[in-house]
GUNUNU-432994 format. One record per residue: residue number from 0; x, y, z of N, C-alpha, C, O in turn. Coordinates in nm, 2 decimals. Layout:
<sites>
site i = NUM	n_px = X	n_py = Y	n_pz = Z	ca_px = X	ca_py = Y	ca_pz = Z	c_px = X	c_py = Y	c_pz = Z	o_px = X	o_py = Y	o_pz = Z
...
</sites>
This chain:
<sites>
site i = 0	n_px = -1.37	n_py = -2.46	n_pz = -1.87	ca_px = -1.40	ca_py = -2.32	ca_pz = -1.88	c_px = -1.31	c_py = -2.25	c_pz = -1.78	o_px = -1.28	o_py = -2.30	o_pz = -1.67
site i = 1	n_px = -1.26	n_py = -2.13	n_pz = -1.81	ca_px = -1.17	ca_py = -2.05	ca_pz = -1.73	c_px = -1.26	c_py = -1.96	c_pz = -1.64	o_px = -1.35	o_py = -1.90	o_pz = -1.68
site i = 2	n_px = -1.22	n_py = -1.97	n_pz = -1.51	ca_px = -1.29	ca_py = -1.88	ca_pz = -1.41	c_px = -1.18	c_py = -1.82	c_pz = -1.32	o_px = -1.09	o_py = -1.89	o_pz = -1.28
site i = 3	n_px = -1.19	n_py = -1.69	n_pz = -1.30	ca_px = -1.10	ca_py = -1.63	ca_pz = -1.21	c_px = -1.15	c_py = -1.66	c_pz = -1.06	o_px = -1.27	o_py = -1.66	o_pz = -1.04
site i = 4	n_px = -1.05	n_py = -1.68	n_pz = -0.98	ca_px = -1.08	ca_py = -1.70	ca_pz = -0.84	c_px = -1.03	c_py = -1.59	c_pz = -0.76	o_px = -0.91	o_py = -1.56	o_pz = -0.76
site i = 5	n_px = -1.12	n_py = -1.51	n_pz = -0.69	ca_px = -1.08	ca_py = -1.40	ca_pz = -0.60	c_px = -1.04	c_py = -1.28	c_pz = -0.69	o_px = -1.05	o_py = -1.28	o_pz = -0.81
site i = 6	n_px = -0.99	n_py = -1.18	n_pz = -0.62	ca_px = -0.95	ca_py = -1.06	ca_pz = -0.69	c_px = -0.82	c_py = -1.08	c_pz = -0.76	o_px = -0.74	o_py = -1.17	o_pz = -0.73
site i = 7	n_px = -0.80	n_py = -1.00	n_pz = -0.87	ca_px = -0.68	ca_py = -1.01	ca_pz = -0.94	c_px = -0.56	c_py = -0.97	c_pz = -0.86	o_px = -0.58	o_py = -0.89	o_pz = -0.77
site i = 8	n_px = -0.45	n_py = -1.03	n_pz = -0.87	ca_px = -0.42	ca_py = -1.15	ca_pz = -0.95	c_px = -0.46	c_py = -1.27	c_pz = -0.88	o_px = -0.40	o_py = -1.30	o_pz = -0.77
site i = 9	n_px = -0.55	n_py = -1.35	n_pz = -0.93	ca_px = -0.59	ca_py = -1.47	ca_pz = -0.86	c_px = -0.55	c_py = -1.59	c_pz = -0.95	o_px = -0.53	o_py = -1.57	o_pz = -1.07
site i = 10	n_px = -0.55	n_py = -1.71	n_pz = -0.90	ca_px = -0.52	ca_py = -1.83	ca_pz = -0.98	c_px = -0.63	c_py = -1.86	c_pz = -1.08	o_px = -0.74	o_py = -1.82	o_pz = -1.05
site i = 11	n_px = -0.60	n_py = -1.92	n_pz = -1.19	ca_px = -0.69	ca_py = -1.96	ca_pz = -1.29	c_px = -0.72	c_py = -2.11	c_pz = -1.28	o_px = -0.62	o_py = -2.18	o_pz = -1.25
site i = 12	n_px = -0.84	n_py = -2.15	n_pz = -1.29	ca_px = -0.87	ca_py = -2.29	ca_pz = -1.28	c_px = -0.85	c_py = -2.37	c_pz = -1.41	o_px = -0.89	o_py = -2.48	o_pz = -1.43
site i = 13	n_px = -0.78	n_py = -2.30	n_pz = -1.51	ca_px = -0.76	ca_py = -2.37	ca_pz = -1.64	c_px = -0.65	c_py = -2.47	c_pz = -1.63	o_px = -0.63	o_py = -2.55	o_pz = -1.72
site i = 14	n_px = -0.57	n_py = -2.47	n_pz = -1.52	ca_px = -0.46	ca_py = -2.56	ca_pz = -1.51	c_px = -0.33	c_py = -2.50	c_pz = -1.54	o_px = -0.23	o_py = -2.57	o_pz = -1.53
site i = 15	n_px = -0.33	n_py = -2.37	n_pz = -1.57	ca_px = -0.20	ca_py = -2.30	ca_pz = -1.59	c_px = -0.12	c_py = -2.31	c_pz = -1.47	o_px = -0.17	o_py = -2.30	o_pz = -1.36
site i = 16	n_px = 0.01	n_py = -2.32	n_pz = -1.49	ca_px = 0.10	ca_py = -2.32	ca_pz = -1.37	c_px = 0.10	c_py = -2.19	c_pz = -1.29	o_px = 0.12	o_py = -2.19	o_pz = -1.17
site i = 17	n_px = 0.08	n_py = -2.08	n_pz = -1.37	ca_px = 0.07	ca_py = -1.95	ca_pz = -1.30	c_px = -0.04	c_py = -1.87	c_pz = -1.37	o_px = -0.04	o_py = -1.87	o_pz = -1.50
site i = 18	n_px = -0.12	n_py = -1.79	n_pz = -1.30	ca_px = -0.23	ca_py = -1.71	ca_pz = -1.36	c_px = -0.18	c_py = -1.61	c_pz = -1.46	o_px = -0.24	o_py = -1.60	o_pz = -1.57
site i = 19	n_px = -0.07	n_py = -1.54	n_pz = -1.43	ca_px = -0.03	ca_py = -1.44	ca_pz = -1.53	c_px = 0.01	c_py = -1.50	c_pz = -1.67	o_px = 0.01	o_py = -1.43	o_pz = -1.77
site i = 20	n_px = 0.05	n_py = -1.62	n_pz = -1.67	ca_px = 0.08	ca_py = -1.68	ca_pz = -1.80	c_px = -0.04	c_py = -1.73	c_pz = -1.88	o_px = -0.03	o_py = -1.77	o_pz = -1.99
site i = 21	n_px = -0.16	n_py = -1.73	n_pz = -1.82	ca_px = -0.28	ca_py = -1.78	ca_pz = -1.88	c_px = -0.34	c_py = -1.66	c_pz = -1.96	o_px = -0.36	o_py = -1.55	o_pz = -1.91
site i = 22	n_px = -0.37	n_py = -1.69	n_pz = -2.09	ca_px = -0.42	ca_py = -1.58	ca_pz = -2.18	c_px = -0.56	c_py = -1.53	c_pz = -2.13	o_px = -0.59	o_py = -1.42	o_pz = -2.15
site i = 23	n_px = -0.64	n_py = -1.62	n_pz = -2.06	ca_px = -0.77	ca_py = -1.58	ca_pz = -2.01	c_px = -0.75	c_py = -1.48	c_pz = -1.89	o_px = -0.83	o_py = -1.39	o_pz = -1.88
site i = 24	n_px = -0.65	n_py = -1.51	n_pz = -1.81	ca_px = -0.62	ca_py = -1.42	ca_pz = -1.70	c_px = -0.58	c_py = -1.28	c_pz = -1.76	o_px = -0.63	o_py = -1.18	o_pz = -1.71
site i = 25	n_px = -0.50	n_py = -1.27	n_pz = -1.86	ca_px = -0.46	ca_py = -1.15	ca_pz = -1.92	c_px = -0.58	c_py = -1.07	c_pz = -1.98	o_px = -0.59	o_py = -0.95	o_pz = -1.95
site i = 26	n_px = -0.66	n_py = -1.14	n_pz = -2.05	ca_px = -0.78	ca_py = -1.08	ca_pz = -2.11	c_px = -0.87	c_py = -1.02	c_pz = -2.00	o_px = -0.92	o_py = -0.91	o_pz = -2.01
site i = 27	n_px = -0.90	n_py = -1.10	n_pz = -1.89	ca_px = -0.98	ca_py = -1.05	ca_pz = -1.78	c_px = -0.92	c_py = -0.93	c_pz = -1.71	o_px = -0.99	o_py = -0.84	o_pz = -1.68
site i = 28	n_px = -0.79	n_py = -0.94	n_pz = -1.69	ca_px = -0.71	ca_py = -0.83	ca_pz = -1.63	c_px = -0.72	c_py = -0.70	c_pz = -1.71	o_px = -0.75	o_py = -0.59	o_pz = -1.66
site i = 29	n_px = -0.70	n_py = -0.71	n_pz = -1.84	ca_px = -0.71	ca_py = -0.59	ca_pz = -1.93	c_px = -0.85	c_py = -0.54	c_pz = -1.94	o_px = -0.87	o_py = -0.42	o_pz = -1.95
site i = 30	n_px = -0.95	n_py = -0.63	n_pz = -1.94	ca_px = -1.09	ca_py = -0.58	ca_pz = -1.94	c_px = -1.12	c_py = -0.50	c_pz = -1.81	o_px = -1.19	o_py = -0.40	o_pz = -1.82
site i = 31	n_px = -1.07	n_py = -0.55	n_pz = -1.70	ca_px = -1.10	ca_py = -0.47	ca_pz = -1.58	c_px = -1.03	c_py = -0.34	c_pz = -1.58	o_px = -1.09	o_py = -0.24	o_pz = -1.53
site i = 32	n_px = -0.91	n_py = -0.33	n_pz = -1.63	ca_px = -0.84	ca_py = -0.20	ca_pz = -1.64	c_px = -0.91	c_py = -0.11	c_pz = -1.74	o_px = -0.92	o_py = 0.01	o_pz = -1.71
site i = 33	n_px = -0.96	n_py = -0.16	n_pz = -1.85	ca_px = -1.04	ca_py = -0.08	ca_pz = -1.94	c_px = -1.16	c_py = -0.03	c_pz = -1.88	o_px = -1.20	o_py = 0.09	o_pz = -1.90
site i = 34	n_px = -1.24	n_py = -0.11	n_pz = -1.81	ca_px = -1.36	ca_py = -0.07	ca_pz = -1.74	c_px = -1.33	c_py = 0.04	c_pz = -1.64	o_px = -1.41	o_py = 0.14	o_pz = -1.63
site i = 35	n_px = -1.22	n_py = 0.03	n_pz = -1.57	ca_px = -1.18	ca_py = 0.13	ca_pz = -1.47	c_px = -1.15	c_py = 0.26	c_pz = -1.54	o_px = -1.19	o_py = 0.37	o_pz = -1.49
site i = 36	n_px = -1.08	n_py = 0.26	n_pz = -1.65	ca_px = -1.05	ca_py = 0.38	ca_pz = -1.73	c_px = -1.18	c_py = 0.44	c_pz = -1.78	o_px = -1.19	o_py = 0.57	o_pz = -1.77
site i = 37	n_px = -1.28	n_py = 0.37	n_pz = -1.83	ca_px = -1.40	ca_py = 0.42	ca_pz = -1.87	c_px = -1.48	c_py = 0.49	c_pz = -1.76	o_px = -1.53	o_py = 0.60	o_pz = -1.77
site i = 38	n_px = -1.47	n_py = 0.43	n_pz = -1.64	ca_px = -1.54	ca_py = 0.49	ca_pz = -1.52	c_px = -1.47	c_py = 0.62	c_pz = -1.48	o_px = -1.54	o_py = 0.72	o_pz = -1.44
site i = 39	n_px = -1.34	n_py = 0.63	n_pz = -1.49	ca_px = -1.27	ca_py = 0.75	ca_pz = -1.46	c_px = -1.30	c_py = 0.86	c_pz = -1.56	o_px = -1.32	o_py = 0.97	o_pz = -1.52
site i = 40	n_px = -1.31	n_py = 0.83	n_pz = -1.69	ca_px = -1.35	ca_py = 0.93	ca_pz = -1.79	c_px = -1.49	c_py = 0.98	c_pz = -1.76	o_px = -1.51	o_py = 1.10	o_pz = -1.77
site i = 41	n_px = -1.58	n_py = 0.89	n_pz = -1.73	ca_px = -1.72	ca_py = 0.93	ca_pz = -1.70	c_px = -1.73	c_py = 1.02	c_pz = -1.58	o_px = -1.80	o_py = 1.11	o_pz = -1.57
site i = 42	n_px = -1.64	n_py = 0.98	n_pz = -1.48	ca_px = -1.65	ca_py = 1.06	ca_pz = -1.35	c_px = -1.59	c_py = 1.20	c_pz = -1.37	o_px = -1.63	o_py = 1.30	o_pz = -1.30
site i = 43	n_px = -1.51	n_py = 1.22	n_pz = -1.48	ca_px = -1.46	ca_py = 1.35	ca_pz = -1.52	c_px = -1.56	c_py = 1.43	c_pz = -1.61	o_px = -1.53	o_py = 1.54	o_pz = -1.65
site i = 44	n_px = -1.67	n_py = 1.36	n_pz = -1.64	ca_px = -1.76	ca_py = 1.43	ca_pz = -1.73	c_px = -1.73	c_py = 1.41	c_pz = -1.88	o_px = -1.78	o_py = 1.49	o_pz = -1.96
site i = 45	n_px = -1.64	n_py = 1.32	n_pz = -1.91	ca_px = -1.60	ca_py = 1.30	ca_pz = -2.05	c_px = -1.67	c_py = 1.18	c_pz = -2.11	o_px = -1.70	o_py = 1.08	o_pz = -2.04
site i = 46	n_px = -1.70	n_py = 1.20	n_pz = -2.24	ca_px = -1.77	ca_py = 1.09	ca_pz = -2.31	c_px = -1.66	c_py = 0.99	c_pz = -2.36	o_px = -1.58	o_py = 1.03	o_pz = -2.45
site i = 47	n_px = -1.66	n_py = 0.87	n_pz = -2.31	ca_px = -1.55	ca_py = 0.78	ca_pz = -2.36	c_px = -1.56	c_py = 0.75	c_pz = -2.51	o_px = -1.45	o_py = 0.73	o_pz = -2.57
site i = 48	n_px = -1.67	n_py = 0.76	n_pz = -2.57	ca_px = -1.68	ca_py = 0.74	ca_pz = -2.72	c_px = -1.62	c_py = 0.85	c_pz = -2.80	o_px = -1.57	o_py = 0.83	o_pz = -2.91
site i = 49	n_px = -1.61	n_py = 0.97	n_pz = -2.75	ca_px = -1.55	ca_py = 1.08	ca_pz = -2.82	c_px = -1.42	c_py = 1.12	c_pz = -2.76	o_px = -1.36	o_py = 1.22	o_pz = -2.81
site i = 50	n_px = -1.37	n_py = 1.05	n_pz = -2.66	ca_px = -1.25	ca_py = 1.09	ca_pz = -2.60	c_px = -1.13	c_py = 1.08	c_pz = -2.69	o_px = -1.04	o_py = 1.17	o_pz = -2.70
site i = 51	n_px = -1.12	n_py = 0.97	n_pz = -2.77	ca_px = -1.01	ca_py = 0.95	ca_pz = -2.86	c_px = -1.01	c_py = 1.06	c_pz = -2.97	o_px = -0.90	o_py = 1.11	o_pz = -3.00
site i = 52	n_px = -1.12	n_py = 1.10	n_pz = -3.02	ca_px = -1.13	ca_py = 1.21	ca_pz = -3.12	c_px = -1.08	c_py = 1.34	c_pz = -3.05	o_px = -1.02	o_py = 1.42	o_pz = -3.12
site i = 53	n_px = -1.12	n_py = 1.36	n_pz = -2.93	ca_px = -1.08	ca_py = 1.48	ca_pz = -2.86	c_px = -0.93	c_py = 1.49	c_pz = -2.84	o_px = -0.87	o_py = 1.59	o_pz = -2.86
site i = 54	n_px = -0.87	n_py = 1.38	n_pz = -2.80	ca_px = -0.73	ca_py = 1.37	ca_pz = -2.78	c_px = -0.66	c_py = 1.40	c_pz = -2.92	o_px = -0.56	o_py = 1.47	o_pz = -2.92
site i = 55	n_px = -0.70	n_py = 1.34	n_pz = -3.03	ca_px = -0.64	ca_py = 1.36	ca_pz = -3.16	c_px = -0.66	c_py = 1.51	c_pz = -3.20	o_px = -0.56	o_py = 1.57	o_pz = -3.25
site i = 56	n_px = -0.77	n_py = 1.57	n_pz = -3.17	ca_px = -0.79	ca_py = 1.71	ca_pz = -3.20	c_px = -0.69	c_py = 1.80	c_pz = -3.12	o_px = -0.63	o_py = 1.89	o_pz = -3.18
site i = 57	n_px = -0.67	n_py = 1.77	n_pz = -2.99	ca_px = -0.58	ca_py = 1.84	ca_pz = -2.91	c_px = -0.43	c_py = 1.82	c_pz = -2.96	o_px = -0.35	o_py = 1.91	o_pz = -2.96
site i = 58	n_px = -0.40	n_py = 1.70	n_pz = -3.00	ca_px = -0.27	ca_py = 1.67	ca_pz = -3.05	c_px = -0.24	c_py = 1.75	c_pz = -3.18	o_px = -0.13	o_py = 1.81	o_pz = -3.20
site i = 59	n_px = -0.34	n_py = 1.76	n_pz = -3.27	ca_px = -0.33	ca_py = 1.84	ca_pz = -3.39	c_px = -0.31	c_py = 1.98	c_pz = -3.36	o_px = -0.23	o_py = 2.05	o_pz = -3.42
site i = 60	n_px = -0.39	n_py = 2.04	n_pz = -3.27	ca_px = -0.38	ca_py = 2.18	ca_pz = -3.23	c_px = -0.24	c_py = 2.21	c_pz = -3.17	o_px = -0.18	o_py = 2.31	o_pz = -3.20
site i = 61	n_px = -0.19	n_py = 2.12	n_pz = -3.09	ca_px = -0.06	ca_py = 2.13	ca_pz = -3.03	c_px = 0.05	c_py = 2.14	c_pz = -3.14	o_px = 0.14	o_py = 2.22	o_pz = -3.13
site i = 62	n_px = 0.04	n_py = 2.05	n_pz = -3.24	ca_px = 0.13	ca_py = 2.04	ca_pz = -3.35	c_px = 0.13	c_py = 2.18	c_pz = -3.42	o_px = 0.23	o_py = 2.23	o_pz = -3.45
site i = 63	n_px = 0.01	n_py = 2.23	n_pz = -3.45	ca_px = -0.01	ca_py = 2.35	ca_pz = -3.53	c_px = 0.05	c_py = 2.47	c_pz = -3.45	o_px = 0.12	o_py = 2.56	o_pz = -3.51
site i = 64	n_px = 0.03	n_py = 2.47	n_pz = -3.32	ca_px = 0.09	ca_py = 2.58	ca_pz = -3.24	c_px = 0.24	c_py = 2.57	c_pz = -3.24	o_px = 0.31	o_py = 2.67	o_pz = -3.24
site i = 65	n_px = 0.30	n_py = 2.45	n_pz = -3.23	ca_px = 0.44	ca_py = 2.44	ca_pz = -3.23	c_px = 0.50	c_py = 2.48	c_pz = -3.36	o_px = 0.60	o_py = 2.55	o_pz = -3.36
site i = 66	n_px = 0.43	n_py = 2.45	n_pz = -3.47	ca_px = 0.48	ca_py = 2.49	ca_pz = -3.60	c_px = 0.47	c_py = 2.64	c_pz = -3.61	o_px = 0.57	o_py = 2.70	o_pz = -3.67
site i = 67	n_px = 0.37	n_py = 2.71	n_pz = -3.56	ca_px = 0.35	ca_py = 2.85	ca_pz = -3.57	c_px = 0.46	c_py = 2.92	c_pz = -3.49	o_px = 0.52	o_py = 3.02	o_pz = -3.53
site i = 68	n_px = 0.50	n_py = 2.86	n_pz = -3.37	ca_px = 0.60	ca_py = 2.91	ca_pz = -3.29	c_px = 0.74	c_py = 2.90	c_pz = -3.36	o_px = 0.82	o_py = 3.00	o_pz = -3.35
site i = 69	n_px = 0.76	n_py = 2.79	n_pz = -3.42	ca_px = 0.89	ca_py = 2.77	ca_pz = -3.49	c_px = 0.90	c_py = 2.87	c_pz = -3.60	o_px = 1.01	o_py = 2.93	o_pz = -3.62
site i = 70	n_px = 0.80	n_py = 2.89	n_pz = -3.68	ca_px = 0.80	ca_py = 2.99	ca_pz = -3.79	c_px = 0.82	c_py = 3.13	c_pz = -3.74	o_px = 0.90	o_py = 3.20	o_pz = -3.79
site i = 71	n_px = 0.75	n_py = 3.17	n_pz = -3.63	ca_px = 0.77	ca_py = 3.30	ca_pz = -3.57	c_px = 0.91	c_py = 3.32	c_pz = -3.52	o_px = 0.97	o_py = 3.43	o_pz = -3.54
site i = 72	n_px = 0.97	n_py = 3.22	n_pz = -3.46	ca_px = 1.10	ca_py = 3.23	ca_pz = -3.40	c_px = 1.20	c_py = 3.24	c_pz = -3.52	o_px = 1.30	o_py = 3.32	o_pz = -3.51
site i = 73	n_px = 1.18	n_py = 3.17	n_pz = -3.62	ca_px = 1.27	ca_py = 3.17	ca_pz = -3.74	c_px = 1.26	c_py = 3.31	c_pz = -3.81	o_px = 1.36	o_py = 3.37	o_pz = -3.84
site i = 74	n_px = 1.14	n_py = 3.37	n_pz = -3.82	ca_px = 1.13	ca_py = 3.50	ca_pz = -3.87	c_px = 1.20	c_py = 3.61	c_pz = -3.79	o_px = 1.26	o_py = 3.70	o_pz = -3.84
site i = 75	n_px = 1.19	n_py = 3.59	n_pz = -3.66	ca_px = 1.25	ca_py = 3.69	ca_pz = -3.57	c_px = 1.41	c_py = 3.68	c_pz = -3.58	o_px = 1.47	o_py = 3.78	o_pz = -3.58
site i = 76	n_px = 1.46	n_py = 3.56	n_pz = -3.60	ca_px = 1.60	ca_py = 3.54	ca_pz = -3.62	c_px = 1.65	c_py = 3.60	c_pz = -3.75	o_px = 1.75	o_py = 3.67	o_pz = -3.75
site i = 77	n_px = 1.56	n_py = 3.59	n_pz = -3.85	ca_px = 1.60	ca_py = 3.65	ca_pz = -3.98	c_px = 1.60	c_py = 3.80	c_pz = -3.97	o_px = 1.68	o_py = 3.87	o_pz = -4.03
site i = 78	n_px = 1.51	n_py = 3.86	n_pz = -3.89	ca_px = 1.51	ca_py = 4.01	ca_pz = -3.88	c_px = 1.63	c_py = 4.06	c_pz = -3.80	o_px = 1.68	o_py = 4.17	o_pz = -3.83
site i = 79	n_px = 1.68	n_py = 3.98	n_pz = -3.71	ca_px = 1.79	ca_py = 4.02	ca_pz = -3.63	c_px = 1.93	c_py = 4.01	c_pz = -3.70	o_px = 2.03	o_py = 4.07	o_pz = -3.66
site i = 80	n_px = 1.93	n_py = 3.94	n_pz = -3.81	ca_px = 2.05	ca_py = 3.92	ca_pz = -3.89	c_px = 2.08	c_py = 4.03	c_pz = -3.98	o_px = 2.18	o_py = 4.03	o_pz = -4.05
</sites>
């Protein structure tokens, strides 16, 4: 069984020559980073479950605004010609 020893990055007891090359080390490390990110979102008052949807909505709105600006800029150029 794989067990992490001490804080990351710590050696793995699986017998790997180095902890970073151990897939269990990587999974543990990524899980800790994910948990830290969830805690940061919650500390900002954001719901982690709806965060991805909110980001996608903002990206879509940003795209629509950029398209509207391009269209307006193009129309202004046409008027000046």
